[in-house]
C-alpha positions as CSV (number, residue, x, y, z in Angstrom):
1,X,83.6,69.1,63.3
2,X,80.7,71.1,64.6
3,X,82.7,71.6,67.9
4,X,85.3,73.4,66.0
5,X,82.7,75.9,64.0
6,X,80.9,76.8,67.4
7,X,84.4,77.4,69.1
8,X,85.3,79.5,66.0
9,X,81.9,82.0,66.7
10,X,82.5,81.7,70.5
11,X,85.9,83.3,69.8
12,X,84.7,85.8,67.1
13,X,87.0,84.4,64.2
14,X,84.3,84.3,61.6
15,X,83.3,87.8,62.8
16,X,86.6,88.5,62.3
17,X,87.6,87.3,58.8
18,X,84.1,89.1,57.7
19,X,85.3,92.5,59.1
20,X,88.8,92.0,57.6
21,X,87.5,90.8,54.3
22,X,85.5,93.9,54.2
23,X,88.5,96.4,55.4
24,X,91.1,94.8,52.9
25,X,88.3,95.2,50.2
26,X,88.1,99.1,51.1
27,X,91.6,99.5,51.6
28,X,92.6,98.1,48.3
29,X,89.8,100.2,46.5
30,X,90.9,103.3,48.1
31,X,94.8,102.4,47.0
32,X,93.7,101.7,43.6
33,X,91.7,105.1,43.4
34,X,94.7,106.9,44.6
35,X,97.3,104.9,42.5
36,X,95.1,106.4,40.0
37,X,95.3,110.2,40.9
38,X,98.9,109.8,41.4
39,X,100.5,107.5,38.2
40,X,101.4,105.3,40.9
41,X,103.5,102.3,39.1
42,X,101.5,99.0,38.6
43,X,103.5,97.4,41.5
44,X,102.0,99.4,44.1
45,X,98.3,97.5,43.3
46,X,100.2,94.6,43.3
47,X,101.7,94.7,46.3
48,X,98.5,95.9,48.0
49,X,97.1,92.6,47.0
50,X,99.9,90.6,48.5
51,X,100.0,92.1,51.8
52,X,96.1,91.9,52.0
53,X,95.9,88.1,51.5
54,X,98.9,87.7,53.6
55,X,97.3,89.7,56.8
56,X,94.5,87.7,56.9
57,X,96.7,84.3,58.4
58,X,97.7,86.6,61.7
59,X,94.2,88.2,62.1
60,X,92.6,84.7,62.0
61,X,95.3,83.8,64.7
62,X,95.2,86.8,66.8
63,X,91.2,86.3,67.2
64,X,91.6,82.9,68.5
65,X,94.3,83.9,71.1
66,X,93.1,87.1,72.2
67,X,89.9,88.6,72.7
68,X,89.0,92.7,72.9
69,X,87.7,93.6,76.2
70,X,86.7,96.9,78.1
71,X,90.1,96.7,80.1
72,X,91.9,96.2,76.9
73,X,93.3,93.3,74.6
74,X,93.7,90.1,76.7
75,X,94.4,86.4,76.1
76,X,91.3,84.5,75.5
77,X,92.1,81.5,78.0
78,X,92.5,84.2,80.8
79,X,88.9,85.3,80.2
80,X,87.4,81.3,80.4
81,X,85.4,82.0,83.4
82,X,83.8,85.6,82.0
83,X,80.7,85.6,80.4
84,X,79.9,88.7,78.8
85,X,83.2,89.2,77.2
86,X,82.6,87.7,73.7
87,X,79.2,89.1,73.3
88,X,80.9,92.7,73.8
89,X,83.3,92.1,71.1
90,X,80.5,90.3,68.7
91,X,79.0,93.7,69.0
92,X,81.6,95.7,68.6
93,X,82.7,93.6,65.3
94,X,79.1,93.7,64.0
95,X,79.6,97.9,64.5
96,X,82.7,97.9,62.7
97,X,81.3,95.4,59.5
98,X,78.8,97.8,59.3
99,X,80.6,101.1,59.0
100,X,83.0,99.4,57.0
101,X,80.1,98.1,54.5
102,X,78.7,101.7,54.1
103,X,82.1,103.0,53.6
104,X,82.5,100.6,50.9
105,X,79.1,102.0,49.3
106,X,80.4,105.2,49.4
107,X,83.9,104.0,47.3
108,X,81.0,102.3,44.6
109,X,79.5,105.1,44.4
110,X,82.2,107.8,44.2
111,X,83.4,106.9,40.6
112,X,80.1,108.6,39.3
113,X,80.7,111.9,40.6
114,X,84.4,112.2,40.6
115,X,87.1,110.7,38.1
116,X,90.9,110.3,38.5
117,X,91.5,112.4,35.5
118,X,89.6,115.3,37.0
119,X,92.1,115.8,39.7
120,X,94.8,118.7,40.0
121,X,98.0,117.5,38.8
122,X,97.4,114.0,37.0
123,X,98.7,113.4,34.1
124,X,95.8,113.1,31.7
125,X,96.2,113.4,28.1
126,X,94.0,116.2,28.1
127,X,93.1,118.3,31.1
128,X,89.7,118.1,31.9
129,X,88.3,121.6,32.7
130,X,85.6,121.8,35.7
131,X,83.5,124.4,34.0
132,X,81.0,123.3,31.4
133,X,80.4,125.2,28.5
134,X,76.8,125.4,27.0
135,X,78.2,125.8,23.5
136,X,78.5,122.8,21.2
137,X,81.0,121.8,19.3
138,X,79.3,122.9,16.0
139,X,76.8,125.5,16.2
140,X,75.0,124.3,13.0
141,X,73.8,120.7,14.1
142,X,72.1,119.5,17.0
143,X,74.1,117.8,20.1
144,X,74.5,114.3,19.1
145,X,77.1,111.8,20.5
146,X,77.9,111.1,16.5
147,X,81.7,111.6,16.6
148,X,84.8,110.8,18.7
149,X,88.4,111.5,18.9
150,X,91.0,108.8,20.2
151,X,93.8,110.4,21.8
152,X,97.3,108.6,22.1
153,X,96.9,106.8,25.6
154,X,99.8,108.3,27.9
155,X,102.9,106.3,29.0
156,X,102.5,106.1,32.9
157,X,105.1,103.6,33.0
158,X,108.1,103.8,35.6
159,X,110.7,104.3,32.6
160,X,108.5,106.4,30.4
161,X,109.5,103.7,27.5
162,X,106.2,102.5,26.6
163,X,104.7,105.9,24.4
164,X,104.9,103.4,21.4
165,X,102.6,101.2,22.9
166,X,99.9,103.9,24.2
167,X,99.6,105.1,20.5
168,X,99.3,101.9,19.1
169,X,96.2,100.8,21.8
170,X,94.7,104.5,20.6
171,X,95.4,103.6,17.1
172,X,94.1,100.1,17.2
173,X,90.6,101.4,19.1
174,X,90.5,104.5,16.2
175,X,90.6,101.9,13.4
176,X,87.8,99.7,15.0
177,X,85.7,102.8,15.9
178,X,86.1,103.9,12.3
179,X,84.2,100.8,11.0
180,X,80.9,101.9,12.9
181,X,78.4,103.1,10.9
182,X,77.3,106.3,11.5
183,X,80.5,107.6,14.1
184,X,82.8,109.8,12.5
185,X,86.0,109.2,13.9
186,X,89.1,112.1,13.8
187,X,91.5,110.7,12.1
188,X,95.1,109.4,13.7
189,X,97.3,112.7,12.7
190,X,94.5,115.2,14.0
191,X,94.1,113.0,17.5
192,X,97.9,112.3,17.8
193,X,98.7,116.0,17.2
194,X,97.6,116.7,21.0
195,X,100.8,114.6,22.2
196,X,102.6,117.9,21.2
197,X,100.0,120.5,22.2
198,X,98.3,121.6,25.6
199,X,94.7,121.5,25.2
200,X,91.5,120.7,27.1
201,X,88.6,118.7,26.3
202,X,86.4,121.4,25.4
203,X,89.1,122.6,22.9
204,X,90.0,119.4,21.2
205,X,86.1,119.1,20.6
206,X,86.1,122.5,19.0
207,X,89.1,121.7,17.0
208,X,88.0,118.4,15.6
209,X,84.6,119.0,15.8
210,X,83.7,116.0,17.6
211,X,81.2,115.3,20.7
212,X,83.4,113.0,22.7
213,X,87.1,112.0,23.3
214,X,88.6,108.6,24.3
215,X,91.7,109.1,26.4
216,X,93.6,107.0,28.8
217,X,97.1,106.0,30.1
218,X,99.0,102.8,29.6
219,X,101.5,101.2,32.5
220,X,103.9,98.2,31.9
221,X,105.9,96.3,34.1
222,X,107.1,93.3,32.8
223,X,104.4,91.2,31.7
224,X,101.7,93.4,33.6
225,X,99.6,96.1,32.3
226,X,97.5,98.6,33.4
227,X,95.1,100.3,30.8
228,X,93.1,103.4,31.9
229,X,90.3,104.6,29.6
230,X,87.9,107.4,30.0
231,X,85.1,108.4,27.5
232,X,84.6,112.3,28.0
233,X,81.8,114.6,26.5
234,X,83.2,117.7,24.7
235,X,80.5,119.8,25.3
236,X,79.8,119.2,29.5
237,X,83.3,117.7,30.3
238,X,81.6,115.0,31.7
239,X,83.0,111.3,32.2
240,X,80.3,108.8,30.1
241,X,82.7,106.0,31.5
242,X,86.1,105.7,33.1
243,X,87.5,101.8,33.3
244,X,90.8,100.2,34.5
245,X,92.0,97.2,33.2
246,X,94.8,95.1,35.4
247,X,95.7,92.5,33.2
248,X,98.7,90.4,31.6
249,X,100.3,91.9,28.5
250,X,98.6,88.6,26.6
251,X,95.1,90.1,27.5
252,X,95.6,93.0,25.1
253,X,93.5,92.6,22.5
254,X,91.0,91.3,24.8
255,X,91.3,94.6,26.9
256,X,90.7,96.5,23.4
257,X,87.7,94.4,22.6
258,X,86.5,95.7,25.9
259,X,86.9,99.2,25.6
260,X,86.0,99.6,21.8
261,X,82.6,97.8,23.0
262,X,81.9,100.2,26.0
263,X,82.4,103.3,23.7
264,X,80.0,101.5,21.1
265,X,77.6,100.9,24.1
266,X,77.7,104.3,25.6
267,X,77.3,105.8,22.1
268,X,74.4,103.5,21.2
269,X,71.4,105.7,22.0
270,X,72.8,108.1,19.1
271,X,74.0,105.4,16.6
272,X,73.5,102.0,15.4
273,X,75.8,100.2,16.6
274,X,77.6,96.9,15.6
275,X,80.3,95.7,17.7
276,X,83.9,96.2,15.8
277,X,86.1,92.7,15.7
278,X,90.0,93.2,16.4
279,X,92.7,90.8,14.7
280,X,94.5,89.0,17.5
281,X,98.0,87.6,17.5
282,X,100.8,87.4,20.0
283,X,102.3,90.3,21.9
284,X,105.4,90.4,20.7
285,X,104.0,90.1,17.3
286,X,102.0,93.2,18.2
287,X,104.7,95.2,19.5
288,X,106.6,94.9,15.9
289,X,103.2,95.8,14.3
290,X,102.5,98.7,16.1
291,X,105.9,100.4,15.9
292,X,106.2,99.1,12.2
293,X,102.9,100.7,11.3
294,X,103.9,104.1,13.4
295,X,106.9,104.2,11.5
296,X,106.3,104.2,7.8
297,X,103.6,106.9,8.3
298,X,106.7,109.5,9.1
299,X,107.7,109.1,5.7
300,X,111.5,109.6,6.0
301,X,114.1,107.1,4.9
302,X,115.0,106.0,8.1
303,X,111.7,105.5,9.2
304,X,110.4,103.5,6.4
305,X,113.7,101.2,6.2
306,X,112.9,100.5,10.1
307,X,109.6,99.7,9.5
308,X,109.8,97.5,6.9
309,X,112.4,95.6,9.2
310,X,110.0,95.5,12.0
311,X,107.0,94.1,9.9
312,X,109.0,91.7,8.2
313,X,109.8,90.2,11.7
314,X,105.8,90.3,12.6
315,X,104.7,88.9,9.5
316,X,107.7,86.2,9.8
317,X,106.5,85.6,13.5
318,X,102.9,85.3,12.5
319,X,102.1,84.9,8.9
320,X,98.1,84.9,9.5
321,X,97.9,88.3,11.3
322,X,96.2,89.9,8.4
323,X,97.3,93.9,9.2
324,X,100.6,93.1,9.7
325,X,100.7,92.0,5.9
326,X,99.0,94.9,4.9
327,X,101.2,97.2,6.8
328,X,104.3,95.2,5.3
329,X,103.1,95.9,1.8
330,X,102.3,99.8,2.5
331,X,105.9,100.1,4.1
332,X,107.7,98.3,1.6
333,X,106.0,100.5,-1.2
334,X,106.9,103.6,0.6
335,X,110.7,102.3,1.0
336,X,110.1,102.8,-2.9
337,X,108.7,106.6,-3.1
338,X,110.5,107.7,0.4
339,X,113.9,105.6,0.5
340,X,116.3,104.3,-2.0
341,X,114.3,101.0,-3.0
342,X,113.7,100.7,-6.4
343,X,109.9,99.6,-7.7
344,X,111.5,96.9,-9.7
345,X,113.2,95.1,-7.1
346,X,110.4,95.7,-4.7
347,X,107.2,94.8,-6.7
348,X,107.2,91.3,-6.1
349,X,107.4,91.6,-2.2
350,X,104.6,94.1,-2.3
351,X,102.0,92.2,-4.3
352,X,102.9,88.7,-2.2
353,X,102.0,90.7,0.9
354,X,98.9,92.0,-0.5
355,X,97.8,88.9,-1.9
356,X,98.2,87.1,1.3
357,X,96.2,89.8,3.1
358,X,93.3,89.6,1.0
359,X,93.3,86.1,0.7
360,X,92.9,86.0,4.9
361,X,90.5,88.8,4.8
362,X,88.8,90.2,1.6
363,X,87.8,93.0,3.1
364,X,90.7,94.3,4.2
365,X,90.8,98.0,3.4
366,X,94.2,98.8,3.7
367,X,95.2,96.2,1.5
368,X,93.1,97.7,-1.1
369,X,94.5,100.9,-0.9
370,X,98.2,100.1,-0.9
371,X,97.1,97.8,-4.3
372,X,95.5,101.0,-5.6
373,X,99.0,103.1,-5.0
374,X,101.0,100.2,-6.3
375,X,98.9,100.0,-9.6
376,X,99.1,103.6,-9.7
377,X,102.9,103.9,-9.7
378,X,102.8,101.2,-12.3
379,X,100.6,103.5,-14.4
380,X,97.3,100.8,-14.6
381,X,95.4,103.8,-13.7
382,X,91.8,102.2,-14.2
383,X,92.8,99.3,-12.3
384,X,94.0,101.5,-9.7
385,X,91.1,104.2,-9.2
386,X,88.9,100.9,-8.7
387,X,90.7,99.4,-5.9
388,X,91.3,102.8,-4.0
389,X,87.4,102.8,-4.8
390,X,87.1,99.8,-2.9
391,X,89.5,100.5,-0.1
392,X,87.0,103.9,0.5
393,X,83.8,101.6,0.4
394,X,85.3,99.4,3.0
395,X,86.9,102.2,5.1
396,X,85.1,105.5,4.2
397,X,86.4,106.8,7.7
398,X,90.2,106.2,6.8
399,X,91.4,109.9,6.3
400,X,94.6,108.4,4.5
401,X,92.8,106.8,1.9
402,X,90.8,109.4,1.2
403,X,93.7,111.5,0.6
404,X,95.1,108.8,-1.6
405,X,91.5,108.8,-3.9
406,X,91.6,112.4,-4.0
407,X,94.9,113.0,-5.5
408,X,93.7,110.3,-8.4
409,X,90.8,112.2,-9.2
410,X,92.7,115.3,-8.8
411,X,95.3,114.1,-11.5
412,X,92.4,113.2,-14.0
413,X,90.7,116.6,-13.4
414,X,88.0,115.5,-12.0
415,X,88.1,118.3,-9.5
416,X,84.7,117.9,-8.1
417,X,85.1,114.4,-7.0
418,X,88.5,115.4,-5.8
419,X,87.1,118.2,-3.8
420,X,84.8,116.2,-1.9
421,X,87.5,113.6,-0.9
422,X,89.5,116.3,0.5
423,X,86.5,117.4,2.2
424,X,85.9,114.7,4.2
425,X,89.4,114.0,4.4
426,X,89.6,117.4,6.2
427,X,86.3,117.1,8.5
428,X,88.5,113.2,9.4
429,X,91.7,114.8,10.1
430,X,91.9,118.8,10.5
431,X,95.2,118.7,12.1
432,X,96.8,117.1,9.1
433,X,99.2,119.7,7.2
434,X,99.5,117.8,4.2
435,X,95.5,117.1,3.8
436,X,94.8,121.1,4.5
437,X,97.7,121.8,1.5
438,X,96.2,119.6,-1.0
439,X,92.7,120.8,0.3
440,X,93.6,124.5,-0.5
441,X,95.4,123.5,-4.0
442,X,92.5,121.6,-5.1
443,X,89.8,124.0,-4.3
444,X,91.7,126.9,-5.7
445,X,91.4,125.0,-9.0
446,X,87.9,124.9,-8.7
447,X,87.6,128.5,-7.1
448,X,90.4,130.8,-6.4
449,X,88.0,133.2,-4.5
450,X,86.3,130.5,-2.6
451,X,86.7,132.1,1.0
452,X,87.3,128.7,2.9
453,X,90.8,128.5,1.2
454,X,92.7,131.3,2.8
455,X,90.9,130.7,6.1
456,X,91.9,127.1,6.1
457,X,95.5,128.0,4.9
458,X,96.0,130.6,7.2
459,X,95.1,128.5,9.9
460,X,97.5,126.0,8.5
461,X,100.4,128.3,9.2
462,X,99.3,128.9,12.6
463,X,98.9,125.4,13.4
464,X,102.1,124.1,11.9
465,X,104.3,127.2,11.4
466,X,107.4,124.6,11.4
467,X,105.9,122.5,8.0
468,X,107.1,123.8,4.8
469,X,104.0,122.6,2.9
470,X,101.6,125.0,5.4
471,X,103.6,128.2,4.1
472,X,103.7,126.8,0.7
473,X,99.8,126.5,0.7
474,X,99.1,130.1,1.9
475,X,101.4,131.5,-0.5
476,X,100.1,129.5,-3.5
477,X,96.5,130.7,-2.4
478,X,98.0,134.6,-2.7
479,X,99.7,134.1,-5.8
480,X,96.8,132.6,-7.4
481,X,95.0,136.0,-6.6
482,X,97.6,138.0,-7.7
483,X,98.4,139.6,-4.5
484,X,102.1,139.7,-5.1
485,X,102.8,142.1,-1.6
486,X,101.3,139.8,0.3
487,X,103.0,137.0,-1.4
488,X,106.1,138.8,-0.8
489,X,105.8,139.5,2.9
490,X,104.4,135.9,3.6
491,X,107.7,134.2,2.1
492,X,109.5,136.4,4.1
493,X,108.1,135.0,7.0
494,X,108.6,131.7,5.8
495,X,112.2,132.1,5.2
496,X,112.5,133.0,8.3
497,X,111.3,130.1,9.7
498,X,113.1,127.8,7.2
499,X,115.8,129.5,5.7
500,X,117.1,126.6,3.6
501,X,113.8,126.1,1.9
502,X,115.1,127.4,-1.2
503,X,111.5,127.4,-2.7
504,X,110.5,130.6,-0.4
505,X,113.9,132.4,-1.7
506,X,112.4,131.6,-5.4
507,X,109.0,132.7,-4.8
508,X,110.2,135.9,-3.6
509,X,112.8,136.7,-6.3
510,X,109.6,135.9,-8.9
511,X,107.4,137.9,-7.2
512,X,109.6,140.9,-7.5
513,X,110.6,140.4,-11.0
514,X,106.4,140.2,-11.7
515,X,106.6,143.8,-9.8
516,X,109.6,144.7,-12.1
517,X,111.8,145.0,-9.2
518,X,114.6,143.3,-11.2
519,X,117.3,144.6,-8.7
520,X,115.8,143.3,-5.5
521,X,115.4,140.1,-7.4
522,X,118.9,139.4,-8.8
523,X,119.7,139.5,-5.1
524,X,117.3,136.9,-4.0
525,X,118.4,134.8,-7.1
526,X,122.0,135.3,-5.5
527,X,121.0,133.9,-2.3
528,X,118.9,131.1,-3.9
529,X,122.1,129.6,-5.5
530,X,124.0,130.1,-2.4
531,X,121.5,128.1,-0.6
532,X,121.7,125.3,-3.4
533,X,124.0,125.7,-6.0
534,X,122.5,122.8,-8.0
535,X,118.8,124.5,-7.7
536,X,117.1,124.9,-11.3
537,X,114.9,127.7,-10.1
538,X,112.3,129.5,-12.0
539,X,113.1,129.7,-15.9
540,X,110.6,131.9,-16.5
541,X,111.8,134.9,-14.3
542,X,114.0,135.9,-16.8
543,X,111.1,136.4,-19.2
544,X,112.2,139.6,-20.8
545,X,115.5,140.2,-19.0
546,X,118.0,137.5,-20.3
547,X,116.5,135.3,-23.2
548,X,119.8,133.1,-23.0
549,X,119.9,132.6,-19.5
550,X,116.1,132.0,-19.9
551,X,116.9,129.1,-22.5
552,X,119.8,127.9,-20.4
553,X,117.7,127.3,-17.1
554,X,114.7,125.8,-19.3
555,X,116.9,123.3,-20.8
556,X,118.0,122.0,-17.5
557,X,114.4,122.1,-16.2
558,X,113.6,119.9,-19.1
559,X,116.3,117.7,-18.7
560,X,115.7,117.0,-14.7
561,X,111.7,117.0,-15.2
562,X,110.6,115.8,-19.0
563,X,107.4,116.4,-20.1
564,X,105.9,118.5,-17.1
565,X,109.0,121.1,-17.8
566,X,108.2,121.3,-21.6
567,X,106.2,124.5,-21.5
568,X,108.9,126.8,-20.3
569,X,111.5,125.5,-22.6
570,X,109.3,126.1,-25.7
571,X,108.6,129.6,-24.4
572,X,111.9,130.1,-23.8
573,X,112.8,128.7,-27.7
574,X,110.4,130.9,-28.9
575,X,111.6,134.1,-27.5
576,X,115.1,133.2,-29.0
577,X,113.7,132.7,-32.3
578,X,114.1,128.8,-32.6
579,X,110.9,127.9,-33.9
580,X,112.5,124.8,-35.9
581,X,114.0,123.2,-32.7
582,X,110.9,124.0,-30.9
583,X,108.6,122.4,-33.5
584,X,110.7,119.3,-33.7
585,X,110.5,118.7,-29.8
586,X,107.0,119.8,-29.4
587,X,105.9,116.9,-32.2
588,X,108.1,114.4,-30.7
589,X,106.3,115.0,-27.1
590,X,103.0,115.3,-28.8
591,X,103.3,111.3,-29.0
592,X,103.1,111.3,-25.3
593,X,99.9,113.4,-24.9
594,X,98.6,111.8,-27.1
595,X,98.9,108.4,-25.1
596,X,98.3,110.3,-21.7
597,X,94.8,111.7,-23.5
598,X,93.9,108.4,-24.7
599,X,94.4,106.8,-21.3
600,X,92.2,109.3,-19.5
601,X,95.3,110.7,-18.0
602,X,95.8,114.0,-19.4
603,X,95.1,116.8,-16.7
604,X,95.0,120.7,-16.5
605,X,98.3,120.9,-16.3
606,X,99.2,119.6,-19.9
607,X,97.0,122.4,-21.7
608,X,100.2,124.8,-22.2
609,X,102.5,122.3,-23.9
610,X,99.3,121.3,-25.9
611,X,98.5,125.1,-26.8
612,X,101.8,125.6,-27.6
613,X,102.0,122.5,-29.7
614,X,98.9,123.8,-31.3
615,X,100.6,127.1,-32.4
616,X,103.8,125.6,-33.7
617,X,101.6,123.2,-35.7
618,X,100.3,126.3,-37.3
619,X,103.3,127.9,-37.6
620,X,105.4,124.9,-39.2
621,X,102.9,121.9,-39.6
622,X,100.3,120.7,-41.5
623,X,96.4,120.9,-41.5
624,X,96.7,117.3,-40.0
625,X,98.8,118.4,-37.4
626,X,96.7,121.1,-36.5
627,X,93.4,119.5,-36.5
628,X,95.0,116.1,-34.1
629,X,95.9,118.8,-31.7
630,X,92.9,120.9,-31.6
631,X,90.6,117.9,-31.0
632,X,93.0,116.8,-28.4
633,X,92.2,120.3,-26.8
634,X,88.5,120.5,-27.0
635,X,88.3,116.7,-25.7
636,X,90.1,117.7,-22.7
637,X,88.7,120.9,-21.8
638,X,85.3,119.3,-22.2
639,X,86.4,116.7,-19.7
640,X,87.9,119.1,-17.0
641,X,84.8,121.2,-17.3
642,X,82.7,118.2,-16.7
643,X,84.9,117.4,-13.6
644,X,84.1,120.4,-12.0
645,X,86.6,123.3,-13.9
646,X,84.2,126.4,-13.5
647,X,83.5,128.2,-16.8
648,X,84.7,131.4,-14.5
649,X,88.2,129.8,-15.2
650,X,88.4,131.5,-19.1
651,X,92.3,130.8,-19.0
652,X,91.9,127.4,-21.5
653,X,88.9,129.7,-23.7
654,X,91.6,132.6,-24.1
655,X,94.7,130.4,-25.0
656,X,93.0,128.4,-27.5
657,X,91.5,131.6,-29.1
658,X,95.0,133.2,-29.3
659,X,96.5,130.2,-30.8
660,X,93.9,129.5,-33.1
661,X,94.1,133.4,-34.0
662,X,90.9,134.4,-32.8
663,X,92.3,137.6,-31.5
664,X,89.1,139.4,-31.1
665,X,87.8,136.9,-29.2
666,X,91.0,136.7,-26.9
667,X,90.9,140.7,-26.3
668,X,87.3,140.3,-25.0
669,X,88.0,137.7,-22.5
670,X,91.2,140.0,-21.4
671,X,89.0,141.5,-18.5
672,X,87.6,138.2,-17.3
673,X,91.2,136.7,-16.4
674,X,91.7,136.5,-12.7
675,X,94.8,138.4,-11.3
676,X,96.8,135.5,-10.7
677,X,97.0,135.2,-14.6
678,X,97.0,138.3,-15.4
679,X,100.4,138.9,-14.0
680,X,102.4,136.2,-16.2
681,X,99.9,137.0,-19.1
682,X,101.5,140.6,-18.9
683,X,105.0,139.6,-19.2
684,X,104.0,137.4,-22.1
685,X,102.1,139.5,-24.2
686,X,105.6,142.1,-24.1
687,X,108.0,139.2,-24.9
688,X,106.2,136.1,-26.1
689,X,105.6,136.0,-29.9
690,X,102.2,133.7,-29.1
691,X,101.1,137.3,-28.1
692,X,102.5,139.5,-31.0
693,X,99.0,140.0,-32.3
694,X,97.7,141.9,-29.0
695,X,100.0,144.4,-29.2
696,X,99.1,147.8,-29.8
697,X,95.5,147.5,-29.2
698,X,94.1,149.6,-27.4
699,X,92.1,147.1,-25.1
700,X,95.0,145.5,-24.4
701,X,96.9,148.5,-23.6
702,X,94.5,149.5,-21.0
703,X,94.4,146.2,-19.6
704,X,98.3,146.1,-19.4
705,X,98.1,149.8,-17.7
706,X,95.5,148.8,-15.2
707,X,97.9,145.5,-14.5
708,X,100.9,148.2,-13.8
709,X,99.1,150.1,-11.7
710,X,98.2,147.5,-9.3
711,X,101.8,146.6,-9.9
712,X,103.0,149.8,-8.6
713,X,100.8,150.0,-5.7
714,X,102.1,146.8,-4.4
715,X,105.3,147.9,-4.7
716,X,105.0,151.2,-3.3
717,X,103.5,149.3,0.3
718,X,106.6,147.0,0.1
719,X,108.8,150.0,-0.2
720,X,107.1,151.6,2.9
721,X,106.0,148.5,4.8
722,X,108.9,145.6,4.2
723,X,111.7,145.0,6.7
724,X,114.8,146.1,5.1
725,X,116.1,142.2,4.1
726,X,113.5,142.3,1.2
727,X,115.6,144.9,-0.8
728,X,118.8,143.4,0.8
729,X,118.9,140.2,1.9
730,X,122.1,140.0,2.9
731,X,121.2,141.2,5.9
732,X,119.4,138.1,6.9
733,X,122.8,136.7,6.6
734,X,123.9,139.2,9.5
735,X,121.0,138.7,11.2
736,X,121.6,134.8,11.4
737,X,124.9,135.3,12.5
């Protein structure tokens, strides 16, 4: 054995093996870096490693048989008598090993100063700009690594069929990082918006107000995965870390754990970190779970039905995988809300999966959240609120849960609480069009002239012009402020973007009617019925014009919407002199209001029908009827004031004065009514019997004159600036063809 080792040394076989090993390592590292830069498929690296191992055998044989001499390569047996040649070869091999080691050291240090994602032409999810900026994401706080956006990992697979996996990995990491106390994690909707938008790291940081961005890519070839993850500062575009994982697909949970841990450790200088833990399951179950979770969030009949099917398969394959149980419960409920399933048929299954999820993990936030939504649908409101509050406590950085509980508080008239949750949700998910619309709606109730409202609404239209709710939010803001001319011009733009969205056609017709441009309004009404012959329309548009048509439209609306459509019908009955019918209807519906108020569910939206009820009771009812309705109004008004309705919103006080016969107080409050409500009130004073006591009063005439002058200025502007289709919408039909 010793003779063999001595012979191996003499023939420099050991030195060749060392040199080969270092050279192979250098080549593998260089190929790995090049593969990242050029998005090479996984098999390139696999083939490089295989060739490196296979090449070792010829290298050993070559070094045993041949020798490198000053005259060239010669067979070793021909040099047996020569003594200087092996030493000559040894010195050359030593130099080669030293040079290769220096190259290896250089390759180890290179990633500290150069990252694949920075190379021009790489398909990094967000282009990393080289020029650093001195501007922080937010000028309102010292720079701190306390926030992160997780972008969907790009699909670099050869067939480009793993986008769902890249999104799923990012979403799982997002959820895990959201559990870290003190770390603000931008929500899925906002982070994933950059799938469709080109933006560099600095822009993403500025738009989402985050200090860091986690981006990456995923490649899948059979059972092999390559995942690249990079954490980047948004202020300097400096890479905090970059890691590449080449593993079996079954190791995906370990990879996600490692990435989450790396992020946590990288940010530990700024935050108190507890390492997040991720639930684990089989790869095929995880695939089904990721795709199902993604689909129900699209909220279409097709997507939620498919989500239920996929998540059902996931749960059947692994009943112990808690996240799939919670997501299946959510998908089943959304099948009720957005598809054709009935709550009666689906309730048992939804409750079963919620119970299983909470039995496996009592702190499963999604399970508590969907429990809250289910209880809300079952009108168990107190229990619903408790479940949603539990979900928020368990997952305070989940924007979806914040929106759901904010809606609950908004429905209760607790506007301050609702606005606070929407503020939080908007900070977490600033690119979520639904969050933005709800945010503006709630703030408009609290203060319609808050400067943030219009800014958020206009930004929504700029960011999401293809979404109806973006335009709806801005149009509502303009309407609340009585800016009818701007409302009409904005609605015209919305009609061009969404020609089949009949609600914008009705908004134009309604605003034109407010400005008494009835001929143009009628043309837009005709257009609305051409788009949707079954549309119920806006009955109030006929106030003062055609009482019988007003009554017909109001009856249709009430048949479809019930209690919420009662006020227009009562108004139409009053204008048509049908007070007995109005009182019978109001008296019957009052019992529903009693139940709502008893359960704390009556809201600001119910004020008008309460006022109508009180006025009719004073006309046709008993003193007991009057007192019951008056007490209900006073109780509700006190509750919504405590909930955040500002004293400056004097609409309820004005109406209470009118229906109780305190005309002088009502007149005194007229100047304080905001322009948005002035528009409707001007019509009602002229045509509604409730407001008859105001007619002919000098102060009221002056009020009507001011409103009329504002309307005239707005109409004049439209005649000068509006496109031709405003006054003749058939022009739109010509342009569309």
